[in-house]
VEXDREN-2710 file (C-alpha; in Angstrom, 1 decimal):
% VEXDREN-2710
k/r/px/py/pz
1/UNK/-33.8/6.4/0.9
2/UNK/-32.0/3.2/0.4
3/UNK/-30.4/1.4/3.3
4/UNK/-27.3/-0.7/2.5
5/UNK/-25.6/-3.5/4.4
6/UNK/-21.9/-3.4/4.8
7/UNK/-20.5/-6.8/5.8
8/UNK/-18.5/-8.2/3.0
9/UNK/-15.2/-7.5/1.3
10/UNK/-17.2/-7.6/-2.0
11/UNK/-19.4/-4.6/-1.2
12/UNK/-16.9/-1.7/-1.0
13/UNK/-19.3/0.2/-3.4
14/UNK/-21.7/0.4/-0.5
15/UNK/-19.3/2.6/1.5
16/UNK/-19.2/6.4/1.4
17/UNK/-15.4/6.6/0.6
18/UNK/-12.0/5.3/1.6
19/UNK/-11.0/8.3/3.6
20/UNK/-10.9/8.1/7.4
21/UNK/-13.2/9.5/10.0
22/UNK/-12.0/10.5/13.4
23/UNK/-9.8/7.7/14.7
24/UNK/-8.5/6.7/18.1
25/UNK/-5.7/9.3/17.9
26/UNK/-8.0/12.3/17.1
27/UNK/-11.3/11.7/18.8
28/UNK/-12.3/14.7/21.0
29/UNK/-13.8/12.8/23.9
30/UNK/-10.7/11.8/26.0
31/UNK/-12.6/9.4/28.4
32/UNK/-13.9/7.2/25.6
33/UNK/-10.6/7.4/23.8
34/UNK/-8.8/6.1/26.9
35/UNK/-11.4/3.4/27.4
36/UNK/-10.9/2.1/23.9
37/UNK/-7.1/2.4/23.9
38/UNK/-6.8/0.2/27.0
39/UNK/-9.3/-2.6/26.1
40/UNK/-9.7/-4.9/23.2
41/UNK/-13.3/-4.8/22.2
42/UNK/-13.6/-5.3/18.4
43/UNK/-13.7/-8.9/17.1
44/UNK/-14.2/-10.5/13.7
45/UNK/-15.8/-13.7/12.7
46/UNK/-15.0/-17.1/11.2
47/UNK/-17.7/-19.8/11.0
48/UNK/-18.4/-23.0/9.1
49/UNK/-21.9/-24.4/8.3
50/UNK/-23.1/-27.7/7.0
51/UNK/-24.3/-27.8/3.4
52/UNK/-22.6/-24.4/2.7
53/UNK/-19.4/-24.3/0.7
54/UNK/-18.5/-20.8/1.7
55/UNK/-17.4/-19.9/5.2
56/UNK/-18.5/-16.8/7.1
57/UNK/-15.3/-14.8/7.4
58/UNK/-15.0/-11.2/8.4
59/UNK/-17.5/-8.4/9.5
60/UNK/-17.5/-7.4/13.2
61/UNK/-18.6/-8.7/16.6
62/UNK/-18.0/-8.1/20.3
63/UNK/-18.8/-9.5/23.8
64/UNK/-21.4/-8.3/26.2
65/UNK/-22.3/-8.8/29.9
66/UNK/-26.0/-9.8/30.0
67/UNK/-27.9/-11.6/32.8
68/UNK/-24.7/-12.4/34.8
69/UNK/-23.2/-14.1/31.8
70/UNK/-20.9/-13.2/28.9
71/UNK/-22.3/-13.5/25.3
72/UNK/-21.1/-12.7/21.9
73/UNK/-23.1/-10.2/19.7
74/UNK/-23.0/-9.6/15.9
75/UNK/-25.4/-8.8/13.1
76/UNK/-28.0/-11.4/12.0
77/UNK/-27.6/-10.7/8.3
78/UNK/-24.1/-12.3/8.4
79/UNK/-26.0/-15.5/7.9
80/UNK/-27.0/-14.5/4.4
81/UNK/-25.7/-13.6/0.9
82/UNK/-24.0/-10.4/2.1
83/UNK/-21.3/-12.7/3.6
84/UNK/-21.6/-15.3/0.8
85/UNK/-23.7/-17.7/2.9
86/UNK/-26.1/-19.2/0.3
87/UNK/-28.7/-20.4/0.8
88/UNK/-29.3/-18.0/3.7
89/UNK/-29.5/-19.7/7.1
90/UNK/-32.7/-19.0/8.9
91/UNK/-32.0/-18.1/12.5
92/UNK/-34.3/-20.9/13.6
93/UNK/-32.1/-23.4/11.7
94/UNK/-28.8/-22.1/12.9
95/UNK/-28.1/-25.1/15.2
96/UNK/-29.0/-27.5/12.4
97/UNK/-26.2/-26.1/10.1
98/UNK/-23.7/-25.1/12.8
99/UNK/-20.2/-26.6/12.6
100/UNK/-18.0/-24.1/14.3
101/UNK/-17.8/-20.3/15.0
102/UNK/-14.8/-18.4/16.4
103/UNK/-14.2/-14.7/17.0
104/UNK/-10.9/-12.9/17.3
105/UNK/-9.2/-9.5/17.0
106/UNK/-8.5/-8.4/13.4
107/UNK/-4.8/-8.5/14.3
108/UNK/-4.4/-11.0/17.1
109/UNK/-1.3/-10.8/19.2
110/UNK/-1.2/-14.6/19.4
111/UNK/-3.1/-15.9/16.3
112/UNK/-3.3/-19.5/17.6
113/UNK/-4.7/-18.5/21.0
114/UNK/-6.5/-15.2/20.7
115/UNK/-10.0/-16.6/20.1
116/UNK/-13.5/-16.7/21.5
117/UNK/-15.2/-20.0/20.7
118/UNK/-19.0/-19.9/20.1
119/UNK/-21.1/-22.9/21.2
120/UNK/-23.9/-24.6/19.2
121/UNK/-26.8/-22.2/19.3
122/UNK/-29.6/-23.0/21.8
123/UNK/-31.2/-19.6/22.3
124/UNK/-34.8/-19.0/21.4
125/UNK/-35.2/-16.2/18.7
126/UNK/-38.9/-16.6/18.1
127/UNK/-39.7/-13.1/19.4
128/UNK/-36.9/-11.4/17.5
129/UNK/-37.4/-9.7/14.1
130/UNK/-34.4/-7.4/14.1
131/UNK/-30.9/-7.7/12.7
132/UNK/-29.0/-8.8/15.8
133/UNK/-27.5/-12.1/17.1
134/UNK/-26.8/-13.1/20.7
135/UNK/-24.5/-16.1/20.8
136/UNK/-23.4/-18.3/23.7
137/UNK/-19.7/-18.7/24.4
138/UNK/-17.8/-22.0/25.1
139/UNK/-14.6/-20.4/26.1
140/UNK/-12.4/-17.2/25.8
141/UNK/-8.7/-17.7/25.4
142/UNK/-7.4/-14.2/25.8
143/UNK/-8.0/-10.9/27.5
144/UNK/-10.9/-9.2/25.7
145/UNK/-13.4/-6.9/27.4
146/UNK/-17.2/-7.6/27.5
147/UNK/-19.3/-4.4/27.3
148/UNK/-22.2/-3.5/29.6
149/UNK/-25.5/-2.7/27.8
150/UNK/-27.3/0.6/28.1
151/UNK/-31.0/0.1/27.5
152/UNK/-32.1/3.7/27.8
153/UNK/-33.1/5.5/24.6
154/UNK/-30.8/8.3/23.6
155/UNK/-31.6/12.0/23.3
156/UNK/-31.3/13.7/19.9
157/UNK/-27.8/15.1/19.4
158/UNK/-26.1/12.7/21.9
159/UNK/-22.6/11.7/20.8
160/UNK/-22.1/8.0/20.2
161/UNK/-19.0/6.1/19.0
162/UNK/-18.5/3.2/16.6
163/UNK/-15.7/0.8/17.3
164/UNK/-14.6/-0.6/14.0
165/UNK/-11.9/-1.3/11.4
166/UNK/-12.0/-0.6/7.6
167/UNK/-10.9/-3.6/5.6
168/UNK/-8.4/-1.4/3.8
169/UNK/-6.5/-0.8/7.1
170/UNK/-4.5/-4.0/7.2
171/UNK/-2.8/-3.1/10.5
172/UNK/-6.0/-2.1/12.3
173/UNK/-7.0/-3.6/15.7
174/UNK/-9.8/-1.1/16.4
175/UNK/-10.6/2.5/15.6
176/UNK/-13.3/4.8/17.1
177/UNK/-15.6/7.0/15.0
178/UNK/-17.9/9.7/16.4
179/UNK/-21.6/9.8/15.3
180/UNK/-24.6/11.6/16.7
181/UNK/-28.0/10.2/17.5
182/UNK/-30.8/11.6/15.4
183/UNK/-34.0/9.6/15.8
184/UNK/-35.5/6.2/16.6
185/UNK/-37.3/3.9/14.2
186/UNK/-39.4/1.5/16.4
187/UNK/-40.3/-1.1/13.7
188/UNK/-36.7/-2.4/13.2
189/UNK/-35.7/-1.0/16.6
190/UNK/-33.1/1.1/15.0
191/UNK/-31.2/4.2/16.2
192/UNK/-30.7/6.4/13.2
193/UNK/-27.4/8.3/13.6
194/UNK/-25.6/10.9/11.6
195/UNK/-22.0/10.4/10.5
196/UNK/-20.5/13.6/9.3
197/UNK/-17.0/12.4/8.3
198/UNK/-16.4/10.1/5.4
199/UNK/-15.4/6.6/6.4
200/UNK/-15.1/3.2/4.7
201/UNK/-17.7/1.1/6.4
202/UNK/-17.3/-2.2/4.6
203/UNK/-16.9/-4.9/7.3
204/UNK/-18.5/-2.9/10.1
205/UNK/-21.7/-5.0/10.2
206/UNK/-21.9/-6.2/13.8
207/UNK/-19.7/-3.5/15.2
208/UNK/-20.5/-2.1/18.7
209/UNK/-21.8/1.4/19.2
210/UNK/-20.9/2.9/22.6
211/UNK/-22.1/5.9/24.6
212/UNK/-19.6/8.3/26.2
213/UNK/-19.3/6.0/29.3
214/UNK/-18.2/3.0/27.3
215/UNK/-21.6/1.2/27.5
216/UNK/-22.9/-0.5/24.3
217/UNK/-26.1/1.0/23.0
218/UNK/-26.4/-0.9/19.8
219/UNK/-25.1/-2.9/16.8
220/UNK/-24.1/-1.3/13.6
221/UNK/-25.9/-2.9/10.6
222/UNK/-26.6/-0.5/7.8
223/UNK/-26.0/2.9/6.2
224/UNK/-27.7/5.3/3.8
225/UNK/-27.8/8.9/2.5
226/UNK/-30.8/11.1/2.7
227/UNK/-31.0/14.8/1.6
228/UNK/-27.2/14.8/1.4
229/UNK/-26.9/13.6/5.1
230/UNK/-25.1/10.4/5.8
231/UNK/-26.8/8.0/8.3
232/UNK/-25.8/4.7/9.9
233/UNK/-28.4/2.4/11.3
234/UNK/-27.8/0.9/14.8
235/UNK/-30.0/-1.9/16.1
236/UNK/-30.9/-1.0/19.7
237/UNK/-29.2/-3.3/22.1
238/UNK/-32.4/-3.5/24.1
239/UNK/-33.5/-6.1/21.5
240/UNK/-31.4/-8.8/23.2
241/UNK/-34.0/-8.9/26.0
242/UNK/-36.3/-10.7/23.6
243/UNK/-33.8/-13.6/23.2
244/UNK/-34.3/-16.3/25.8
END
């Protein structure tokens, strides 16, 4: 079994195919379909770092309500070579190299104003060893929806939903894809989920995974195939409780 990250435009060969999974127009669960259709959830990233020529540009992110405050969430591996960030930035040194970080819809209605601005990192990540970032927000300039976390572990067979956009869909704001929870791997705090339909996953790193009530249960970070079954790896959102 080989797990593969899928952040960058340069890693399309990590994806299963370019054909679509269930999208917003065909998903069977009407309640989650309606929730996604009315609210902008999916964001993408653009960041600059000192002593790094390449900018972080792309992948996925979202907002979350946590401890009576709104934060931004994405995948930690975006700070490495998967996004062209070389040398990789250790999470403990993020504030040292930070210049700017913004998040916005893949297709903003107002490109100049539809942004979430991230502040210089001050959170303590010492207890965290998993692939998740919780980032503090300076301001939000448009109507995007923070998600509420669900910290309860799933039951095998539960339906979950990825909110994401393939890079090849140039007019995509956000799609929804159905997956099913299979098992839990405690060491990386990962929800192992089965995705039956083929879907291009490049750029989905950091995408939110929701339950049927619209609560976020995790952050999509990786994918692999085992015994002809396709899996995606979702870092359990409960890990943000370790970040102070």
